Structure formats: C-alpha cells, structure tokens
C-alpha positions as CSV (number, residue, x, y, z in Angstrom):
1,M,-84.0,-97.6,8.2
2,P,-83.9,-96.0,11.7
3,E,-81.4,-97.5,14.3
4,T,-83.1,-98.8,17.7
5,K,-81.9,-96.7,19.9
6,P,-79.4,-98.6,22.9
7,E,-81.8,-96.4,25.7
8,S,-84.8,-97.9,24.5
9,L,-83.4,-102.0,24.5
10,T,-83.8,-102.4,28.7
11,E,-87.1,-104.3,28.8
12,K,-86.3,-106.1,25.1
13,P,-86.2,-109.2,25.2
14,V,-82.1,-110.5,23.7
15,T,-83.2,-112.6,20.9
16,S,-85.2,-109.9,19.9
17,I,-81.7,-107.4,19.9
18,L,-80.3,-110.4,18.9
19,Q,-82.1,-110.5,15.6
20,E,-82.1,-106.4,15.3
21,I,-78.1,-106.8,15.0
22,R,-78.7,-109.9,12.3
23,E,-81.0,-107.7,10.1
24,G,-79.0,-104.5,10.4
25,T,-81.5,-102.6,11.5
26,L,-79.1,-102.0,15.1
27,S,-75.9,-101.8,15.0
28,P,-73.7,-103.5,17.9
29,K,-71.5,-100.4,18.5
30,L,-74.6,-98.3,20.0
31,L,-75.0,-101.4,22.8
32,E,-74.7,-100.5,26.0
33,K,-72.2,-102.0,28.9
34,P,-75.7,-104.0,30.0
35,H,-76.7,-104.9,26.7
36,R,-73.6,-105.7,25.0
37,Q,-74.0,-108.2,28.1
38,R,-76.4,-110.0,27.8
39,C,-75.7,-110.8,23.8
40,A,-72.2,-112.2,24.3
41,E,-73.7,-114.1,27.2
42,A,-76.8,-115.7,24.8
43,L,-74.3,-116.3,22.6
44,L,-71.6,-117.7,24.2
45,L,-74.2,-120.1,25.4
46,E,-75.3,-121.2,22.2
47,G,-71.6,-122.2,21.5
48,T,-70.2,-119.8,19.8
49,S,-66.6,-118.2,20.8
50,Y,-65.8,-115.5,22.1
51,V,-63.2,-114.8,18.8
52,Q,-67.1,-115.0,17.1
53,V,-68.4,-113.1,19.5
54,A,-66.2,-110.2,19.1
55,Q,-66.7,-109.9,15.6
56,F,-70.5,-110.2,15.6
57,L,-70.3,-107.1,18.2
58,E,-67.8,-105.3,17.0
59,C,-65.6,-105.4,20.0
60,S,-62.7,-106.7,20.6
61,E,-61.6,-110.2,22.0
62,K,-60.5,-108.4,25.6
63,T,-63.8,-107.1,25.8
64,V,-66.0,-110.4,25.3
65,Q,-63.5,-112.1,27.7
66,R,-64.0,-108.9,30.9
67,D,-67.4,-109.3,30.3
68,V,-67.9,-113.3,30.3
69,A,-65.2,-112.3,33.6
70,E,-68.2,-109.9,35.2
71,I,-70.5,-111.9,34.1
72,R,-70.2,-115.1,36.3
73,A,-68.7,-112.9,39.0
74,R,-72.7,-111.8,38.8
75,N,-73.5,-115.3,38.0
76,A,-71.4,-117.0,40.6
77,A,-73.4,-119.2,43.5
78,A,-73.8,-118.1,46.5
79,P,-72.2,-120.1,49.8
80,P,-73.6,-123.6,50.6
81,S,-76.3,-123.2,52.7
82,L,-77.7,-126.2,55.0
83,E,-81.3,-124.6,54.3
84,L,-81.1,-124.4,50.7
85,A,-80.3,-127.9,49.9
86,K,-82.9,-128.9,52.6
87,Q,-85.6,-126.9,50.6
88,L,-84.1,-128.3,46.9
89,I,-84.0,-131.9,48.0
90,G,-88.1,-131.3,49.8
91,D,-88.2,-130.0,46.3
92,Y,-86.5,-133.0,44.3
93,V,-88.6,-135.2,46.9
94,S,-92.4,-133.8,45.7
95,K,-91.7,-133.3,42.1
96,T,-90.3,-137.5,42.6
97,E,-93.6,-138.0,44.3
98,V,-95.7,-136.2,41.0
99,H,-94.2,-138.6,38.7
100,H,-94.1,-141.6,40.2
101,A,-98.7,-140.9,40.9
102,Y,-98.4,-139.6,37.8
103,L,-96.5,-143.5,36.5
104,M,-98.8,-144.9,38.5
105,R,-102.2,-144.0,36.6
106,L,-100.2,-145.0,33.1
107,A,-99.8,-147.9,34.7
108,R,-103.8,-148.1,35.8
109,T,-105.2,-146.8,32.5
110,K,-107.4,-149.4,31.1
111,E,-106.9,-147.8,26.8
112,A,-103.1,-148.7,27.1
113,S,-101.9,-152.3,25.9
114,V,-100.7,-154.6,28.5
115,A,-96.6,-153.5,27.4
116,E,-97.3,-150.2,28.2
117,R,-98.9,-150.4,31.1
118,A,-95.9,-152.4,32.4
119,Q,-93.2,-150.4,30.8
120,A,-95.6,-147.2,33.0
121,E,-95.7,-149.0,36.1
122,A,-91.0,-150.2,35.6
123,L,-90.8,-146.1,35.6
124,A,-92.5,-145.8,38.4
125,A,-90.6,-148.1,40.6
126,K,-87.2,-146.5,38.5
127,V,-88.3,-143.6,40.1
128,L,-88.6,-144.8,44.1
129,N,-86.0,-146.4,42.9
130,D,-83.2,-143.8,42.2
131,R,-84.7,-142.1,44.5
132,F,-83.9,-143.9,47.0
133,D,-80.0,-144.1,45.9
134,R,-80.2,-140.2,45.6
135,L,-81.3,-139.9,49.2
136,Q,-78.3,-142.7,50.5
137,S,-75.7,-140.8,48.1
138,L,-77.0,-137.2,50.3
139,G,-76.9,-139.0,53.5
140,Y,-80.2,-139.1,54.2
141,V,-80.3,-142.5,54.2
142,P,-77.6,-145.2,55.7
143,L,-75.9,-146.8,53.3
144,Q,-76.3,-150.3,54.3
145,P,-79.6,-151.5,56.0
146,Q,-77.3,-152.5,59.1
147,Q,-76.1,-148.7,59.8
148,I,-79.7,-148.4,60.7
149,I,-80.5,-152.4,62.5
150,G,-76.6,-150.5,64.6
151,D,-78.4,-147.1,65.6
152,V,-81.1,-149.7,66.9
153,V,-78.3,-151.3,68.9
154,H,-77.1,-148.0,70.2
155,H,-80.3,-147.1,71.6
156,L,-81.0,-149.9,73.1
157,T,-77.4,-149.6,74.6
158,E,-76.7,-146.1,75.4
159,D,-80.8,-144.3,75.2
160,E,-82.9,-144.9,78.2
161,G,-85.1,-142.6,76.9
162,R,-86.7,-144.7,74.5
163,S,-89.6,-146.9,75.2
164,Y,-89.6,-150.5,74.1
165,G,-93.3,-149.7,72.4
166,E,-90.6,-147.5,70.5
167,L,-87.9,-149.3,69.1
168,R,-90.4,-152.3,68.1
169,T,-92.4,-149.5,66.1
170,Q,-89.2,-148.1,64.6
171,L,-88.3,-151.8,63.5
172,T,-91.7,-152.0,61.6
173,E,-90.7,-148.4,60.2
174,I,-87.5,-150.2,58.6
175,E,-89.0,-153.2,58.0
176,Q,-91.4,-151.3,55.7
177,V,-89.5,-148.8,54.0
178,A,-87.0,-151.9,53.3
179,Q,-90.1,-153.6,51.7
180,Q,-91.1,-150.4,49.8
181,T,-87.5,-149.8,48.3
182,G,-86.7,-153.0,47.5
183,N,-83.9,-153.4,50.5
184,L,-85.4,-156.2,52.4
185,T,-83.0,-159.0,52.5
186,P,-83.3,-162.4,53.7
187,E,-80.3,-161.2,55.9
188,L,-82.1,-157.8,56.9
189,T,-85.7,-160.1,57.7
190,A,-83.1,-161.8,60.3
191,E,-81.5,-159.3,61.7
192,L,-85.4,-157.7,62.4
193,K,-86.1,-161.0,63.8
194,R,-83.3,-161.1,66.0
195,M,-83.6,-157.8,67.2
196,L,-86.9,-157.9,68.3
197,Q,-86.4,-161.3,70.1
198,R,-83.9,-158.9,71.8
199,I,-86.4,-156.2,73.2
200,D,-88.3,-159.0,74.5
201,H,-86.0,-160.4,76.3
202,E,-84.7,-157.2,77.3
203,E,-87.9,-156.6,78.5
204,L,-88.6,-159.3,79.9
205,T,-85.3,-159.2,81.8
206,L,-85.9,-155.4,83.2
207,Q,-89.7,-156.4,84.2
208,V,-88.1,-159.2,86.1
209,Q,-85.8,-157.4,88.2
210,Q,-88.2,-154.3,88.8
211,L,-89.8,-157.2,90.9
212,E,-87.8,-158.9,92.2
213,H,-86.2,-155.6,93.1
214,R,-90.8,-155.1,94.7
215,Q,-90.1,-158.1,96.3
216,Q,-86.3,-157.4,97.9
217,E,-88.9,-153.7,99.1
218,I,-91.3,-156.2,100.9
219,Q,-89.2,-158.4,103.1
220,P,-88.0,-156.1,104.9
221,K,-90.8,-154.7,106.2
222,E,-92.4,-158.1,106.6
223,N,-89.4,-158.7,108.9
224,S,-89.7,-155.7,110.9
225,D,-93.4,-156.3,111.4
226,E,-92.9,-159.7,112.7
C-alpha cells in the first residue's frame, strides 16, 4: 500500500495522521517537523509519555523534548491584558445569565415534577451565588457589605459634587443587589437605614444653613434701607 506523502498532510486532521501511522500506511520518519510536532502534542494530551511518543514517531527522546519546548513557547499565554480580562469577565457574566435563564425556564416547566422544578430553581440560585462569589474574588464586588457603606460614607464627606438624591439611589441599588444575592442581612439593613437617616440629616442641615445665609444677606440690606 503506498505511503502518504508528507506534503499532503498540511490540511489533514492530526487524528487522521496518527491513524495512518498506526495502520502502517504512513511512516513517521517521513513526517516533517510541523507534522511531527502536531502528532507529539496530540499524543502528549492523551497522556502518552515522552518515551512512548518517541517510539511511536520513531525519533529520539531528545527530539520529542525539543518539540515540546517549541510547542510550549508557541502556546505561551500573552502578557496579562486588562482589556482581555474585561472581555473574559463579560463573557462569563453573559454565559451565567444564559444558564440562569435556562434553569428558571426548567423550574417553570409544568411537565416537570415538583422535585425537578425545585432542583432547577436551586441550581439557578447557585449560578447567581457562584457568579457573585467569583466577581467578589476578582474585585468587582466588595468583599463585605460594610465596604459599600464605607464608600457611601466617603462620598458623603468627600464628594461634594454628588447630590443627596444620587446617594439615596445608590443606597437603594445596594439594598436591591444584596437582596437578589441573598446578602441582605439584618446588620446591613440597619446600616442602610442609618445611612438614609444621615443623608436626611445632612440635607436638612444644609437647607438650614442656606436659609440662615439668605437671612444674613437680607438683614444688612434692611438695615441699610432704614
């Protein structure tokens, strides 16, 4: 049976090349370097040892080691990229949304048993909790609810450009996220309430100060008219 010519292997799947070697229709000694490396990589991914790869491809173990070194260099990951990280995290969030929606549809399927619907809903909740934990570990969500409250306190004292209405909205969003993720503890609820009271107090104090200032501006004018 005629052997396959190496130049015809470029577009052939590596599984087909390995099969031809096993069947004896292709001599591994005829493989050019790129084809040999493709075969070596596939065999190593199957758990084949360097010695076994060398025997199968009829080359030395040192050749296999050199091929592996070149394969690793070629497959080396690029330096960390913030843009790539954002893309991967965005893709992860999108996929969890799809998984959650699918599980919730299963939980609402009338044909399913009560146990099956309950299990689907529990898994849907787990998807959300796992995503929350993963985003926490990546720094996209504060590790403790108190950190969120601390940020709001900072804005109250430092960020004068933020309105009280915006701060109230932020606190409402914090409460909604905590409720959706199961992290709305009594302690967090009480802290949010205290923060809203503080905002009300700060806003009232500012209004009183502004009123006093206007009164101070009016009185000198009235005195001068007299």
